matplotlib code that plots the C-alpha trace (Angstrom):
import matplotlib.pyplot as plt

x = [11.8, 11.2, 12.7, 16.1, 16.9, 20.3, 19.4, 16.7, 15.7, 14.7, 12.6, 10.8, 10.1, 8.7, 6.5, 5.2, 4.3, 2.1, 0.0, 0.0, -3.8, -4.3, -6.1, -6.7, -8.4, -7.5, -4.6, -3.6, -0.7, 0.6, 0.3, 2.2, 4.9, 5.3, 5.3, 8.0, 10.2, 9.6, 7.8, 4.3, 5.5, 8.2, 11.3, 10.3, 7.3, 4.8, 2.1, -0.6, -2.2, -5.6, -8.4, -9.4, -7.8, -4.7, -3.0, 0.2, 0.3, -0.4, 2.4, 4.8, 4.0, 4.4, 7.6, 9.0, 8.1, 9.9, 13.0, 13.1, 13.3, 16.4, 14.6, 15.6, 12.4, 11.0, 8.2, 6.1, 3.7, 2.0, 1.6, 5.0, 5.5, 8.6, 10.3, 9.1, 12.0, 9.9, 7.6, 10.3, 12.1, 14.6, 15.3, 13.5, 15.5, 14.4, 15.9, 18.7, 18.1, 21.3, 19.9, 16.6, 17.7, 18.9, 15.6, 13.5, 15.0, 13.9, 10.4, 10.3, 11.6, 9.0, 6.0, 6.3, 2.5, 2.3, 0.5, 2.3, 1.3, 1.9, 5.4, 6.5, 4.9, 6.9, 10.0, 9.6, 9.4, 12.6, 14.3, 13.2, 14.5, 17.8, 18.2, 17.3, 14.7, 13.1, 9.7, 8.0, 5.0, 2.9, 0.3, -2.5, -3.2, -6.9, -9.5, -8.4, -10.0, -8.1, -5.2, -1.7, -0.6, -3.3, -1.6, 1.2, 0.8, 0.6, 1.3, -1.0, -3.5, -4.3, -7.4, -7.2, -10.6, -12.8, -14.9, -16.5, -14.0, -13.5, -17.2, -16.9, -14.5, -15.2, -19.0, -21.7, -22.0, -19.9, -20.8, -19.7, -16.5, -15.8, -16.6, -14.0, -11.3, -12.3, -11.7, -8.0, -8.8, -8.0, -6.4, -6.3, -3.6, -4.5, -6.4, -6.1, -8.5, -9.1, -12.6, -14.9, -18.3, -20.9, -21.5, -17.8, -17.2, -19.9, -18.3, -14.8, -16.1, -17.9, -14.8, -12.5, -15.0, -15.2, -11.5, -11.2, -8.8, -8.5, -9.7, -8.3, -10.0, -7.5, -8.2, -6.5, -3.3, -3.3, -2.8, 0.2, 2.2, 4.3, 3.7, 5.8, 2.7, 0.4, -3.4, -5.9, -6.7, -3.2, -3.9, -6.2, -3.6, -0.9, -3.2, -3.7, 0.0, 0.6, -2.0, -0.5, 3.0, 1.8, 0.6, 3.6, 6.4, 6.3, 6.6, 9.8, 11.2, 10.6, 8.9, 5.3, 4.9, 5.0, 8.6, 10.7, 11.5, 7.8, 7.7, 10.7, 9.1, 5.9, 7.8, 10.1, 7.4, 7.3, 5.5, 5.4, 2.1, 0.0, -0.6, 3.1, 4.1, 7.1, 8.3, 8.9, 12.3, 14.2, 11.2, 8.7, 5.7, 5.1, 3.4, 0.9, 0.8, -2.0, -3.4, -7.1, -9.1, -12.4, -14.9, -13.4, -9.9, -11.3, -13.0, -9.6, -7.9, -10.6, -10.5, -6.7, -7.0, -9.6, -7.5, -4.4, -6.2, -4.5, -6.6, -4.6, -3.5, -4.2, -5.0, -3.8, -6.4, -6.8, -8.4, -9.1, -12.5, -13.3, -13.3, -16.2, -14.5, -17.7, -18.6, -15.1, -14.7, -18.0, -16.9, -13.6, -15.1, -17.4, -14.2, -12.2, -14.7, -12.9, -9.5, -8.4, -8.2, -6.0, -6.9, -4.2, -4.7, -3.2, -1.0, -3.1, -5.7, -8.1, -7.9, -11.0, -11.1, -9.7, -12.5, -15.1, -13.5, -13.2, -16.8, -18.0, -16.1, -17.5, -21.0, -20.6, -20.2, -18.0, -16.3, -12.6, -11.4, -9.3, -8.6, -5.1, -5.4, -2.2, -0.3, 2.0, 4.9, 7.8, 11.3, 13.8, 17.3, 16.6, 18.0, 15.4, 17.4, 16.4, 13.2, 14.5, 14.7, 12.1, 11.4, 8.4, 6.1, 5.3, 2.4, 3.1, -0.3, 0.9, 3.8, 1.4, -1.0, 1.9, 3.3, 0.0, -0.7, 2.8, 2.4, -0.9, 0.5, 3.6, 1.5, -0.5, 2.6, 4.1, 1.0, 1.9, -0.5, 0.6, 2.2, -0.2, 0.6, -0.3, -2.3, -1.8, -4.4, -7.1, -5.1, -1.9, -1.3, -1.3, 1.3, 3.3, 3.6, 4.5, 7.2, 8.6, 9.2, 10.5, 11.9, 13.8, 10.4, 10.2, 12.7, 11.7, 14.5, 12.6, 9.6, 10.9, 11.9, 8.4, 6.4, 6.4, 5.6, 2.6, 1.3]
y = [-12.5, -11.2, -7.9, -8.1, -5.8, -4.4, -2.2, -1.1, 1.9, -0.4, -2.5, 0.6, 1.7, -1.8, -1.6, 1.9, 0.5, -2.1, 0.4, 0.6, 0.2, -2.2, -5.4, -8.6, -11.0, -14.6, -16.8, -18.7, -16.4, -16.6, -20.3, -20.7, -18.4, -20.1, -23.5, -22.5, -21.1, -23.8, -21.5, -23.0, -24.4, -22.0, -23.2, -21.2, -20.9, -18.6, -16.4, -14.6, -11.5, -10.5, -8.1, -4.4, -2.4, -3.3, -5.7, -3.7, -3.2, -6.8, -7.8, -5.4, -6.8, -10.4, -9.6, -7.9, -10.9, -13.2, -11.0, -10.7, -14.5, -14.5, -15.7, -14.4, -12.7, -11.7, -9.1, -8.2, -5.3, -2.7, 0.0, 1.7, 5.3, 6.3, 3.3, -0.3, -1.5, -0.7, -3.6, -6.3, -6.3, -8.8, -8.5, -5.2, -3.6, -2.8, -5.4, -3.5, -2.1, -3.7, -7.2, -6.7, -7.2, -10.8, -12.0, -9.7, -11.4, -14.7, -13.4, -12.1, -15.3, -17.4, -15.2, -11.9, -11.3, -10.7, -7.5, -5.0, -6.6, -10.1, -9.2, -7.8, -10.7, -13.3, -11.1, -11.0, -14.8, -15.1, -12.6, -14.4, -17.7, -16.1, -14.7, -18.0, -16.5, -18.7, -17.1, -14.9, -12.7, -11.7, -8.9, -9.5, -6.6, -6.7, -9.3, -12.9, -15.2, -13.8, -12.0, -12.9, -13.9, -16.6, -18.6, -19.4, -22.3, -20.6, -22.3, -19.9, -17.2, -14.1, -11.9, -8.3, -6.6, -6.8, -3.7, -2.0, -1.1, -1.7, -2.4, -2.1, -5.1, -7.3, -6.9, -4.6, -5.6, -6.8, -10.5, -10.4, -8.6, -11.1, -14.0, -12.8, -12.5, -15.8, -17.4, -17.4, -20.3, -23.2, -25.8, -27.0, -24.4, -22.7, -19.4, -16.6, -13.7, -10.5, -10.1, -9.3, -7.9, -10.7, -11.0, -11.3, -13.7, -16.1, -16.1, -16.9, -19.6, -21.3, -21.1, -22.5, -25.3, -26.3, -26.7, -28.3, -25.4, -24.6, -21.1, -19.0, -15.8, -13.2, -10.7, -7.3, -7.3, -5.8, -2.1, -2.6, -4.0, -1.4, -1.3, 0.2, 1.4, 4.1, 4.0, 1.9, 0.0, -1.3, -3.4, -5.5, -5.8, -6.7, -9.3, -10.9, -11.0, -12.5, -15.2, -15.9, -16.2, -18.7, -20.9, -20.2, -20.6, -24.5, -24.6, -22.6, -24.4, -21.6, -21.2, -20.1, -19.1, -15.4, -14.3, -11.2, -11.7, -11.3, -8.0, -6.9, -7.7, -5.8, -2.7, -2.6, -2.9, -0.1, 0.8, 4.3, 6.2, 4.5, 7.0, 7.9, 10.7, 12.8, 15.4, 19.0, 19.7, 22.7, 25.0, 22.5, 21.6, 18.1, 15.9, 13.0, 10.9, 8.4, 6.7, 6.4, 6.2, 4.6, 4.8, 1.9, 3.5, 6.9, 5.5, 4.2, 7.6, 9.5, 7.2, 7.6, 11.4, 11.3, 8.9, 11.1, 14.4, 15.7, 18.1, 18.8, 22.4, 22.0, 19.2, 18.3, 16.0, 14.4, 11.2, 8.9, 9.5, 5.8, 5.4, 6.1, 9.3, 11.4, 9.1, 9.2, 12.9, 13.6, 11.7, 13.5, 17.0, 16.4, 15.6, 18.6, 21.4, 24.7, 23.2, 24.5, 21.9, 22.2, 20.0, 19.6, 18.2, 14.7, 13.7, 10.6, 9.7, 8.3, 11.4, 13.2, 16.8, 19.1, 21.6, 18.9, 17.7, 21.2, 22.0, 18.9, 19.9, 23.4, 22.1, 21.2, 24.5, 26.2, 26.5, 25.8, 24.0, 25.4, 23.6, 23.8, 23.4, 22.5, 25.7, 26.1, 23.7, 25.1, 23.6, 24.0, 23.1, 22.7, 19.4, 16.7, 14.2, 15.4, 16.4, 19.9, 20.6, 22.6, 20.5, 20.8, 18.0, 17.2, 19.7, 22.1, 21.7, 19.6, 21.9, 24.8, 23.0, 21.9, 25.4, 26.9, 24.2, 24.5, 28.3, 28.0, 25.5, 27.6, 30.7, 28.8, 27.6, 31.1, 32.4, 30.3, 27.4, 23.8, 22.7, 20.4, 18.4, 18.9, 15.9, 14.5, 11.9, 10.7, 8.4, 6.4, 8.0, 11.4, 10.1, 8.8, 12.3, 13.6, 11.0, 11.8, 15.3, 14.1, 10.6, 10.6, 10.1, 6.6, 5.5, 4.5, 6.7, 9.9, 8.7, 6.6, 9.7, 11.2, 8.1, 8.6, 12.3, 11.5, 8.9]
z = [-31.2, -27.7, -26.5, -24.8, -21.8, -21.1, -18.2, -15.8, -17.8, -20.8, -18.4, -17.2, -20.7, -21.5, -18.3, -19.3, -22.7, -21.1, -19.2, -15.4, -15.3, -18.1, -17.0, -18.9, -16.5, -16.4, -15.1, -18.2, -19.1, -15.6, -15.5, -18.7, -17.5, -14.1, -15.7, -18.2, -15.5, -12.9, -10.5, -10.2, -6.9, -5.8, -3.9, -0.8, 1.5, 0.0, 1.7, -0.3, 1.3, 0.0, 1.1, 0.5, 3.2, 5.2, 2.8, 2.6, 6.4, 7.1, 4.7, 6.3, 9.8, 8.6, 6.7, 9.8, 12.0, 9.6, 9.5, 13.3, 13.4, 11.2, 8.0, 4.6, 3.5, 0.1, 0.1, -3.0, -2.7, -4.9, -6.0, -5.9, -5.2, -7.2, -8.6, -9.4, -7.3, -4.3, -5.2, -4.8, -1.5, -0.1, 3.7, 3.7, 0.9, -2.7, -5.0, -6.8, -10.3, -11.7, -11.0, -12.8, -16.5, -16.2, -14.6, -16.8, -19.9, -18.6, -18.1, -21.7, -23.1, -21.3, -21.7, -23.7, -23.5, -19.8, -18.4, -16.2, -13.0, -14.2, -15.5, -12.2, -10.2, -12.2, -11.9, -8.2, -7.9, -10.0, -7.8, -4.6, -6.1, -7.1, -3.6, -2.0, 0.4, 3.0, 2.7, 0.2, 1.1, -2.0, -1.8, -4.3, -6.7, -7.4, -6.2, -5.9, -8.4, -11.4, -9.6, -10.9, -7.4, -7.3, -10.0, -7.5, -5.2, -1.8, 1.5, 3.4, 2.6, 4.7, 4.3, 5.5, 5.9, 2.8, 1.9, -1.1, -3.7, -7.5, -7.9, -11.7, -11.7, -8.7, -8.3, -7.2, -3.5, -0.6, -1.1, -4.7, -3.9, -1.1, -3.5, -6.0, -3.3, -1.8, -5.2, -4.3, -1.9, -4.2, -1.9, 1.7, 2.5, 5.9, 5.7, 8.3, 8.3, 10.1, 11.5, 8.5, 7.9, 8.2, 4.4, 3.7, 6.6, 5.3, 1.9, 3.3, 5.5, 2.6, 0.4, 3.0, 3.8, 0.1, -0.1, 3.4, 4.3, 8.0, 8.7, 11.6, 12.7, 14.0, 16.7, 17.3, 19.3, 22.8, 23.1, 25.3, 22.3, 20.5, 16.8, 14.1, 12.2, 13.7, 14.1, 16.0, 12.8, 12.7, 15.8, 13.6, 10.8, 13.4, 14.9, 11.4, 10.8, 14.2, 13.6, 10.3, 11.8, 14.4, 11.5, 9.4, 11.9, 12.0, 8.2, 8.6, 11.6, 14.0, 17.4, 17.0, 20.6, 21.7, 22.3, 22.4, 18.7, 17.9, 19.9, 17.9, 14.6, 15.4, 16.6, 13.5, 10.8, 8.3, 5.2, 3.8, 3.3, 5.9, 8.7, 8.4, 10.7, 9.7, 12.3, 11.5, 9.9, 8.5, 8.5, 7.2, 9.5, 10.6, 8.0, 8.2, 5.1, 4.6, 1.5, 2.7, -0.6, 0.3, 3.1, 5.1, 4.9, 5.7, 8.8, 10.0, 9.4, 11.2, 14.2, 14.3, 14.3, 17.0, 19.2, 19.0, 19.3, 16.1, 14.1, 11.0, 10.4, 6.7, 4.3, 0.8, -0.7, -4.2, -5.4, -8.3, -10.0, -10.2, -6.4, -4.1, -3.2, -2.5, 0.5, 1.8, 1.3, 3.0, 6.1, 6.0, 5.7, 8.7, 10.7, 9.5, 10.0, 9.1, 8.3, 4.8, 2.1, -1.0, -3.9, -6.6, -10.0, -10.1, -13.0, -13.6, -16.2, -13.6, -11.3, -10.3, -11.4, -8.7, -9.3, -8.8, -5.5, -4.2, -5.2, -3.3, -0.2, -0.4, -0.7, 3.0, 4.8, 5.7, 2.3, 2.9, -0.2, -3.0, -6.3, -7.7, -11.5, -13.4, -14.1, -17.1, -17.0, -15.0, -14.7, -11.9, -11.1, -7.4, -6.0, -5.3, -3.3, 0.2, 2.0, 2.4, -1.3, -3.2, -6.3, -8.6, -9.6, -13.2, -13.5, -10.6, -9.0, -6.1, -5.3, -5.2, -2.9, -0.6, -0.5, 0.6, 3.1, 4.6, 4.8, 6.6, 9.1, 9.7, 10.4, 13.0, 14.7, 14.8, 16.5, 19.5, 19.0, 19.2, 15.9, 14.0, 10.9, 7.3, 6.3, 2.8, 1.9, -0.5, -2.8, -2.9, -6.3, -4.6, -2.2, -5.2, -6.5, -3.1, -2.7, -6.1, -4.7, -1.3, -1.8, 1.5, 3.2, 1.7, 4.3, 7.8, 9.2, 8.4, 10.4, 13.3, 15.4, 15.0, 15.9, 19.7, 19.3, 17.3, 19.7]

ax = plt.figure().add_subplot(projection="3d")
ax.plot(x, y, z, "-o")
ax.set_aspect("equal")
plt.show()
């Protein structure tokens, strides 16, 4: 007998029991679940977003474009920062916790053996069907050939830039990684792609040709167009979303030509943790939050810093040990020079040791990095529902790193120098711990007022 859920908390416990990082490659479980629930061909237009860097941003731009044109829009992304509800959004808002149990019970009845990611993917489809969305945008989790989102019959596929990542799962080189992602091309549904490295481009071209799927190459949008997401690399992601919209619009009965609504959609796009600027508030310095976690992502971050002229006052950096963090960190250190770096211990089994990361940074003079090992557990009654609170994270290390970084940035500002942000980067899982301390920053409201100042 399958488990029955009465509330969201029980669903969270079930998801935790499945293991966030557990993978069991193959699409058979998903296909059985989708078939049992009548979702193999969803009752809405479906777009699958794949790639290595920029998937979430591309999905955010495309979702915003759809919403600007009056379409009821479902958005499925990963990972989440604080709550799984962030992964399933309808018209830009997290799908309410109180609605999860009814659909989760349907998932369990149809396929109790699903993995964490598969479970939420099927749940998202049920939610979008329940909400009668016009279009659903699904961000792939890992790769393409065996990703849960590939089991769904997509009306369009979008490929954000493909780069080296997850070599232990997807393959040892760029061509192998691109081949795995291109495995999602299984029909003649149109394919849009950002400009790719030559090896990846050849793989996508061959896969599209084999399925007789039209392939559109997207170019960056013009610099005169206002974007809701910061950084020069977002021009490429926005260009991909715009190219996808022009293919998608006729399927949805909308005008694919450039209009004021498209400008509105581009300007209103938001996704937390992607070069997200938060202005100084209540004694805290300005913040810059970015999930760069591999060399490709770090290149984009560095270019953005150079373009804006912002040299961070201080940096909080942590990363996962199974990423190519040394290459990314080396690039980062070269850009930072003498800026102090505080390295907290992440509450994550895959995290690189803070001492190892600090030692690596300090191997590139000048030595500016300090490791923040997990101190003894400390509890607090401080409120955590606003960015002005002083909460503590689960192991205290991040709070210590933030306090030192904030203090350093504040001392510089008091000396009369221009206030520069504290940069928090290296992993989306570092940002997840940050957002658990400051959940108000998950909202676009906290960042919108600072966007112009940062640019």
